[in-house]
C-alpha positions in Angstrom: 35.5 -28.2 33.0 33.9 -27.1 29.7 32.2 -23.7 29.4 28.4 -23.6 29.6 26.5 -23.6 26.4 25.1 -20.2 25.5 21.4 -20.0 24.9 19.8 -16.8 23.7 16.2 -16.0 24.7 14.7 -12.6 23.8 13.6 -10.2 26.5 11.9 -7.9 24.0 8.3 -7.0 25.1 6.8 -8.8 22.1 8.5 -12.0 23.0 7.8 -11.6 26.7 4.1 -11.2 25.9 4.0 -14.7 24.4 6.0 -16.5 27.1 9.7 -15.7 26.6 10.3 -15.4 30.4 8.7 -18.7 31.0 10.8 -20.3 28.2 14.0 -18.9 29.8 13.0 -20.2 33.2 12.4 -23.7 31.7 15.9 -23.7 30.2 17.3 -22.6 33.6 15.5 -25.5 35.3 16.6 -28.1 32.8 19.6 -29.2 34.7 21.9 -28.4 31.8 25.1 -26.3 32.1 23.8 -23.2 30.3 24.5 -19.6 30.1 21.2 -17.9 29.3 21.6 -14.5 27.5 18.5 -12.4 27.3 18.7 -10.5 23.9 16.4 -8.3 22.0 14.2 -9.6 19.1 15.3 -10.3 15.6 12.0 -8.9 14.4 10.5 -12.2 13.2 7.5 -11.9 15.5 5.5 -14.8 14.3 8.4 -17.0 15.5 8.6 -15.6 19.0 9.8 -16.7 21.4 12.8 -17.4 19.1 15.5 -19.4 21.0 19.0 -19.5 19.7 21.9 -21.7 20.7 25.6 -20.9 20.0 27.4 -23.6 18.0 30.8 -23.8 16.3 29.0 -23.0 13.0 27.1 -20.0 14.4 23.8 -19.5 16.2 21.0 -21.9 15.3 17.4 -20.8 15.9 14.3 -22.5 17.1 10.8 -21.0 17.2 8.2 -20.4 18.3 9.1 -22.2 21.5 6.8 -22.7 24.5 7.9 -23.9 27.9 6.6 -27.4 27.2 8.9 -27.7 24.2 12.1 -27.3 26.1 12.7 -30.9 27.3 11.9 -32.3 23.8 14.2 -29.7 22.2 17.1 -30.7 24.5 16.5 -34.4 23.9 16.5 -33.7 20.1 19.9 -32.1 20.3 19.1 -28.4 20.5 22.3 -27.8 22.5 24.3 -29.0 19.5 22.1 -27.2 17.0 20.3 -30.5 16.2 17.3 -31.0 13.8 13.8 -30.4 15.1 10.5 -29.2 13.5 11.0 -25.9 15.2 14.5 -25.4 13.9 14.9 -22.5 11.4 18.7 -22.9 10.9 20.9 -19.8 11.1 18.5 -16.9 11.7 20.5 -14.5 9.4 20.0 -17.0 6.5 16.2 -17.2 7.0 14.4 -15.7 4.0 12.8 -13.0 6.1 16.2 -11.7 7.3 18.4 -12.7 4.3 16.8 -10.1 2.0 17.1 -7.2 4.5 19.9 -4.6 4.7 20.4 -4.2 8.4 22.1 -1.1 9.6 20.2 0.6 12.3 18.9 -2.7 13.6 22.0 -4.7 12.9 22.6 -5.8 16.5 19.0 -6.3 17.6 18.6 -9.9 18.7 22.4 -10.3 18.5 23.9 -8.5 21.5 23.1 -8.6 25.2 21.3 -5.2 25.7 22.4 -5.0 29.3 26.1 -5.5 28.5 28.3 -2.5 27.5 31.2 -4.9 26.9 29.2 -7.0 24.5 28.1 -4.0 22.6 31.7 -2.9 22.3 32.8 -6.4 21.2 30.3 -6.2 18.3 31.7 -2.8 17.0 29.9 -0.5 19.4 31.4 3.0 20.0 33.3 2.8 16.7 31.2 5.6 15.2 31.7 7.8 18.2 35.4 7.2 18.1 35.5 8.4 14.5 33.4 11.4 15.3 35.7 12.4 18.2 38.6 12.4 15.7 37.1 15.3 13.7 35.7 18.8 14.6 32.1 19.7 15.1 31.6 21.1 11.5 33.0 18.0 10.0 30.7 15.8 12.1 27.6 17.7 10.9 28.8 17.5 7.3 29.2 13.8 7.7 25.5 13.5 8.7 24.4 15.8 5.9 26.5 13.8 3.3 24.7 10.6 4.3 21.4 12.0 3.2 19.8 11.0 6.6 16.3 12.4 7.1 14.1 12.3 10.1 12.6 8.9 10.7 9.8 10.1 12.9 7.6 11.0 10.0 8.4 14.5 8.7 11.5 13.4 6.7 13.4 16.6 7.4 17.1 16.5 6.6 18.9 15.7 9.8 22.1 17.5 8.8 20.3 20.8 8.3 18.7 20.5 11.8 22.0 19.7 13.4 23.8 22.5 11.6 21.2 25.1 12.7 21.7 24.1 16.4 25.5 24.0 15.9 25.5 27.6 14.6 23.2 28.9 17.3 24.8 30.9 20.0 23.8 29.9 23.5 25.2 29.0 26.9 23.3 25.7 26.8 22.1 23.4 24.1 20.2 20.1 24.3 19.6 16.8 22.4 16.1 15.4 22.8 15.2 11.9 21.6 11.6 11.5 20.7 10.8 7.9 21.9 7.1 8.6 22.3 6.2 5.9 19.8 2.4 6.2 19.7 1.4 5.1 16.2 -0.6 1.8 16.2 1.3 -0.9 14.4 4.8 0.6 15.1 7.4 -0.9 17.4 10.8 -0.1 15.8 11.7 2.5 18.5 10.8 0.0 21.3 12.8 -2.8 19.6 15.8 -0.5 19.3 15.7 0.6 22.9 15.0 -2.9 24.3 17.4 -4.7 22.0 20.3 -2.3 21.3 20.1 0.6 23.7 23.8 1.5 23.6 23.4 2.3 19.9 20.9 5.1 20.8 23.2 6.3 23.6 26.1 6.4 21.1 24.0 8.3 18.5 22.9 10.9 21.0 26.5 11.4 22.2 27.6 11.9 18.6 24.8 14.5 18.2 25.8 16.2 21.4 29.5 16.7 20.5 28.5 17.7 17.0 26.3 20.6 17.9 27.8 21.6 21.2 25.0 20.2 23.4 26.1 18.9 26.8 22.9 17.2 27.9 20.2 15.0 26.4 16.8 13.6 27.3 15.2 10.5 26.0 11.4 11.0 26.2 9.8 7.5 26.5 6.1 6.8 27.0 5.1 5.1 30.2 3.6 2.2 28.3 7.2 1.1 27.5 8.5 -0.1 30.9 11.0 -2.6 29.4 12.4 0.1 27.2 12.7 2.5 30.1 14.6 0.0 32.2 16.9 -0.9 29.2 17.7 2.7 28.5 18.4 3.6 32.1 20.8 0.7 32.5 22.5 1.5 29.2 23.0 5.1 30.3 24.5 3.9 33.6 26.8 1.4 31.7 27.9 4.0 29.2 28.7 6.5 31.9 30.7 3.9 33.8 32.7 3.0 30.7 33.5 6.7 30.1 31.3 7.3 27.0 29.1 9.7 28.9 30.1 12.4 31.4 32.5 15.3 31.7 34.9 13.9 29.0 33.2 11.6 26.4 35.7 8.9 25.4 38.5 11.0 26.9 37.9 13.8 24.4 37.4 16.6 27.0 33.9 17.2 25.5 31.0 16.8 28.0 27.8 15.1 27.3 25.4 13.3 29.6 21.8 12.3 29.4 18.7 10.9 31.2 15.3 9.3 30.6 12.1 11.3 31.0 8.9 9.3 31.1 5.8 10.6 29.4 2.2 9.9 30.4 1.2 8.5 27.0 -0.4 11.4 25.3 -0.3 10.8 21.5 0.1 14.5 20.8 3.4 14.5 22.8 4.9 12.7 19.8 4.8 16.2 18.2 8.1 17.8 19.1 6.9 21.0 20.7 4.3 19.2 22.8 7.1 16.8 23.9 9.3 19.7 24.9 6.5 21.2 27.0 6.0 17.8 28.7 9.7 17.5 29.6 9.5 21.0 31.1 6.6 19.9 33.3 4.0 21.8 31.4 0.8 20.6 29.8 1.6 18.7 26.5 0.1 21.1 24.0 1.5 22.3 20.7 3.6 25.5 20.5 3.2 27.8 17.6 6.2 28.1 15.2 8.3 30.2 15.0 10.4 30.1 17.0 11.8 26.7 15.9 13.0 24.3 18.5 16.4 24.4 16.8 16.7 28.0 18.0 14.4 28.2 21.0 13.6 24.7 22.1 13.9 23.0 25.5 13.9 25.6 28.3 14.2 28.2 25.5 17.6 26.9 24.4 18.7 25.6 21.0 17.6 21.9 20.8 18.0 19.0 18.4 14.8 16.9 18.5 15.3 13.6 16.6 13.5 10.3 16.6 15.0 7.1 18.0 15.6 5.7 14.5 17.3 8.9 13.3 19.7 8.9 16.2 20.3 5.1 16.1 21.3 5.4 12.4 24.1 7.8 13.2 26.7 5.4 14.6 26.8 3.3 11.5 27.1 6.4 9.3 30.3 7.4 11.1 31.7 3.9 11.5 31.1 2.9 7.8 31.3 6.3 6.2 28.5 8.5 4.9 29.0 7.3 1.3 28.0 3.7 2.2 24.7 4.9 3.7 24.0 7.4 0.9 24.5 4.8 -1.8 21.3 3.0 -0.5 17.8 4.3 -1.3 15.8 6.2 -3.9 15.7 9.8 -4.9 16.0 12.1 -1.8 15.2 9.1 0.5 18.7 7.7 1.3 19.7 4.8 3.5 17.5 2.2 5.0 14.2 2.3 6.8 13.0 -0.1 9.5 9.5 -1.0 8.3 7.0 -2.6 10.7 4.5 -5.1 9.4 1.4 -5.5 11.5 -2.3 -6.2 11.4 -3.7 -9.1 9.4 -0.3 -10.1 8.0 1.2 -13.6 7.8 4.8 -12.7 8.7 4.5 -9.8 11.0 7.6 -8.1 12.4 10.3 -5.7 11.5 12.2 -5.5 8.2 15.0 -3.1 7.5 15.4 -2.4 3.8 16.7 0.5 1.6 14.2 3.0 0.4 12.8 2.1 -3.0 11.3 -1.3 -2.4 7.6 -1.3 -3.4 4.7 -1.5 -1.1 3.6 -4.7 -2.8 6.9 -6.4 -2.1 6.7 -5.5 1.5 3.2 -6.7 2.0 2.9 -9.7 -0.3 6.5 -11.0 -0.7 8.1 -10.2 2.7 4.9 -10.1 4.7 3.4 -13.1 2.9 0.0 -11.5 2.5 -2.8 -11.8 5.1 -2.7 -14.1 8.1 -6.3 -15.0 7.3 -5.5 -16.2 3.8 -8.1 -13.8 2.4 -7.2 -11.2 -0.2 -5.5 -8.0 0.9 -8.0 -5.1 0.5 -6.2 -2.2 2.1 -3.0 -1.3 3.9 -2.5 1.8 6.1 1.0 3.2 6.0 2.2 5.7 8.5 0.2 4.9 11.6 -3.4 5.8 12.5 -3.2 9.0 10.6 -1.7 7.4 7.4 -3.6 6.9 4.1 -5.2 3.7 3.1 -3.7 2.2 -0.1 -5.5 -0.4 -2.1 -3.6 -3.2 -4.0 -3.8 -1.1 -7.2 -1.2 1.2 -5.6 1.1 -1.5 -4.5 3.6 -0.5 -7.2 4.4 2.6 -5.1 8.0 2.7 -4.1 8.6 3.2 -0.4 9.9 6.7 -0.6 8.8 10.0 1.0 8.2 11.8 -2.3 6.6 8.9 -4.1 4.1 8.5 -1.3 3.4 12.2 -1.3 2.6 12.0 -5.0 -0.2 9.5 -4.2 -1.6 11.4 -1.2 0.1 9.2 1.3 2.8 9.4 3.9 5.5 7.0 5.2 5.4 8.4 8.8 7.3 6.2 11.2 7.3 3.2 8.7 4.4 1.3 10.1 2.3 -0.8 7.7 -1.0 -2.3 8.9 -2.7 -4.9 6.7 -6.4 -5.5 6.2 -8.2 -8.2 4.3 -11.4 -8.0 2.3 -13.7 -8.1 5.3 -12.7 -4.6 6.5 -15.4 -1.9 6.4 -13.5 1.3 5.3 -16.3 3.6 6.4 -15.8 2.4 9.9 -12.0 2.9 9.5 -12.6 6.5 8.5 -14.7 6.9 11.6 -12.0 5.5 13.8 -9.5 8.1 12.4 -11.8 11.0 13.4 -12.6 9.3 16.8 -8.9 8.8 17.5 -8.1 12.5 16.7 -11.0 13.6 18.9 -9.6 11.6 21.8 -6.0 12.6 21.4 -6.3 16.3 20.5 -4.5 18.6 22.8 -7.4 21.1 22.2 -5.3 24.1 21.3 -6.6 24.7 17.8 -10.2 24.7 16.7 -9.9 22.6 13.4 -8.5 19.6 15.3 -10.5 20.0 18.6 -13.9 20.6 17.0 -13.3 19.2 13.5 -12.6 15.7 14.7 -15.8 15.6 16.8 -17.9 16.8 13.9 -16.1 14.3 11.7 -17.3 11.4 13.9 -20.9 12.8 13.8 -20.8 13.1 10.0 -19.5 9.6 9.5 -22.2 8.3 11.9 -24.8 9.9 9.7 -23.3 8.4 6.6 -23.4 4.9 8.3 -27.0 5.4 9.3 -28.1 6.5 5.9 -26.1 3.7 4.3 -28.0 1.2 6.4 -31.3 2.8 5.3 -30.1 3.0 1.7 -30.7 6.8 1.7 -28.7 9.3 -0.3 -25.4 10.3 1.4 -24.0 12.8 -1.2 -24.5 15.8 1.1 -22.7 14.2 4.0 -19.8 13.1 1.8 -19.4 16.6 0.5 -19.5 17.9 4.1 -16.9 15.3 5.2 -14.6 16.2 2.4 -14.9 19.9 3.2 -14.2 19.2 6.9 -11.1 17.2 6.0 -9.9 20.1 3.9 -10.3 22.5 6.8 -8.5 20.2 9.2 -5.7 19.5 6.8 -4.8 23.2 6.2 -6.0 24.8 9.3 -4.7 22.6 12.1 -1.7 23.8 14.2 0.1 20.5 14.1 0.2 17.2 12.2 -2.4 15.5 14.5 -5.3 17.5 13.0 -3.5 18.0 9.7 -2.9 14.3 9.0 -6.3 13.0 10.2 -7.8 13.7 6.8 -5.4 11.3 5.1 -7.1 8.0 6.3 -10.5 9.6 5.8 -10.1 10.9 2.3 -8.1 7.9 1.1 -10.9 5.6 2.3 -13.5 7.8 0.5 -11.4 7.9 -2.7 -10.4 4.3 -3.0 -13.3 2.6 -1.4 -16.4 4.7 -2.2 -18.7 1.7 -2.2 -18.2 1.4 1.6 -19.7 4.9 2.1 -22.4 4.8 -0.6 -23.8 1.3 -1.5 -24.7 2.6 -5.0 -21.2 3.8 -5.7 -18.8 1.9 -7.8 -15.3 0.9 -6.7 -12.4 2.6 -8.6 -11.2 0.5 -11.6 -8.0 -1.5 -10.8 -4.9 0.5 -11.3 -6.6 3.9 -11.1 -4.3 6.4 -9.4 -5.5 8.7 -6.7 -4.7 11.7 -8.8 -6.7 10.5 -11.8 
């Protein structure tokens, strides 16, 4: 009796939201001898649900598939990889994927995220095995040599943070993974946890044995139920296979971990608020010093890294730090999973080396707007990121290059807007968002955001009445300056970025008599 044909249907939340479960059920009810594997997403979200079939020449993809397509697809020869209008060929050869350099996201959409043996068969645990063959100092030096920086937004060198914790003297140390992915238009953390959870477990285990930490926590927001389930099952599977517990991989070194679920406060994406939440306290920002690396979770030395930072670590050890360091631009080394969202034709996740330009990401890979209208603005770095006009699309995707133009990369989210957007309303949204999400500990953020909403509202009223708005614009700029330099954490400190960038690049949306900046004018000019 021949083996059943393997069909791959994603269980990623984005695919499930557009009917992936129903598509899988339709294949199961088709009467064919099938093995249905529920994978993560490849990141081509406009093609979801993307169904793949295993053939002698590799997987062949079809998408987007709805339940009503299943019978016709099977009749057209899908089980043999046959031609059909929904056929995209081999997914890895699709133009969207072919120009990527997949490292952190290499196995998303490929492996069964519930199977430890499948992860191992695709090279999983290789990085951890290499790490266990060296001492703690050498492990930290490997991370430092790769040039890996924090992928959560700050861009702090990961090797320095790890070495600080390694050198700290304490009876207990911790690894904390910040999976509180709260930025609008970002989903790389979720995709990693849902599509390749064992990679994150492996990265955290490497971090633990490198700095002397014996326990770790993954802090996931409650809005991610699929990710929570995936990580809990992966932890169980890794522990059963011997990669977590009293002797990681038979090394004699202990490391174990668990999931902690947050209530969804945006400010808990800030590392000290997150630590307070894990400890059962109110999620408010702690003053620094002391740094979490010295006095973090429960007062002990703690590595706090983002999902993408820790998920990058296994490949760095498996392939060598030099291979990772060769990619990128300037001090931004390696690859970055960039998330394309908003009014964009080809939305999804693209992993590329640092240095690609913003224009290439939006217009070439993203295909411009979904509406077909001209791109007017893109916001990079989540709801607190700056708005860049097309005149700045030559900006390389790099921490320092974005800083030069008063922007920030943040978690790598790009939200696209066409020429119908009102940038004054977008500035108001930034202030409103900050007012709603502020933990309330510091005055510039708590009060400043409320006053910001009031000021923008006055600007909008006077704009409608065609009255002078110069005084309000001056007040808004001064308020942004106070928030930027007076707030205790990045929530209040970064809120001015979308506001001031909108005022700078789109002045005509605030004052009907103002003139837009000439094309090509830089923010600093």
